[in-house]
N, C-alpha and C positions, 0 to 999 in steps of 0.2 A: 528440431524434430517435429515439434507441434505445428510449425508453419508448413513443413512438408506434408504432414499428415492431413491438415485441412485442405491443402491443395489437391491431394490425391483422393481423399475420402469424403470431403465436405465437412460440415459442422463448424463450430466456433469454440474458441477458448477465450479466456480473459487474462490479460497481463495487467498487473496493478503495481503502481509505484507509490510507496508509502514514505512519508517524511514526518518525523516527530515534530510537533509544534513547540516552539520556544525551547528546544533542547539545549541551546547554548547557555541558557540561564541555569540549567542544572549543573553543567560543568563549571560555570563561573561562580555559582553560589556554594556548591557542595564539593567541588573538586572532580578531577577526571576519573578517579577510582570509583566514586559514587556514580558518575555518568556511565562508566563501563558496566557497573552492576545493574543499572536501570536498563541499559541496552540488552543485556542478557535476559533480564526478566521480561522485557517486552518481546523479545524473540520467542521465548518460551510461551508467552501468552498468545502470540500470533499462531504458532504451530498448533496449539490447542483449540484456537478459535475457528480455523478454517476446516473445510471438509476433508474426509479421508481421501487420499490420492492427490490433494493439492500440494503445492510446493512453496516453501518460504525460504528466502535467502537474504542475507545482508549484502547490500551493494557497497556500503562504506559509510563512515560517519554515522549519521542518524537516518540513513535511507535504507529501505528494504524493498524487495520485490516479492510479489505473491503471484503465482500462476494458478489460476482456477481452471481445472480441466473440464471440458465439455460444458462451459458456462458462457452464455451470451451476456450482453450488457445488463439486462434486467436481473438475471440470476446473480451476476456479480454485485450489482448494487444491493440486492437483498443481503447477501453474505457480508459485504463490507459495511453496510449500515448497522448490522448487528454487531460487527467487530467494534465499531466506534461507540455504539450505545453501551455495550458491555465494558468497554475500556473506561468509560466514565464512572463505572461502579467498581472498577478494580483498584487495588492499592498496590503500590510499588514502594514499600518503605525502605528508603535508602539512608535517611537521616531524619532527625527531628525537623518537622516543617517542610518536608519534601513536597514538591508541587504535584497536583493532579496531572496525569499524563494524558495528552490528546494527540491526534495525528490527522494529517490531511492525506487524502488518497486520490490518485488519478488512475483511471481505468481505460484501457483500449481493448477492443475485440481483436483477437487473433483470427483473421479470416483469410480465405484464399487470395483476396486482392491486396493484402498487405505487401508492400514492396520487399521488405527484408526485416531482420531482427533489429537492426539499428533504428529503422523508422519506427518500429513498435515501441522500443525503449524511449525514443524521443517523444512520441505521441503520449505515452503514459506519463512521462515527466512533465510535459506541457499541461496535461490535465491536472496533475498534482499541483503545479504552480497556480493554475486557475482556482483550485480549491483553497489554497492559501490566500490568494487575493480576495476571494469571496468571504473571508472571515475565519478560515481554518476550521478544523474539527468537522470535516465534511468529505463527501465523495463527489468527484466530478468525472464524467465520462467524456472521452474524446469523441468528437464528431468532426470529420475533416471539413465539412462545410461551414461549421461555426466554431472550430477549434475545440471548445469544451462546453459541455452542457451542465 
């Protein structure tokens, strides 16, 4: 619907792909029940951290999508860098010695020239992968000319 809306009315939105950093260590060290508890806590954190009217959903495993309505790349970066910064100060006590949670985020603008939703998801995933490759715990924006910024 968002893609159809920007094609008919203009404007932009942002689609974000979020992957928790080193989450496999949580499951391996503390068990899957603790990992599930951390995923629920992170989802609640995300919902509280984004703007009113934005959408958060779990894609699977430790991957989430965030849709930022009426946000271009710069606005999305501001929102998501705040998410990362505040996440570094948040605690998710699942067990004694549980690790500090961090995430890598890929962003793509939903604009009228986007081919389709599958392309948008792939672009956001690609930008997320670039964030992980660049050292994790960061936001990367997709740019078709240079893949990810």
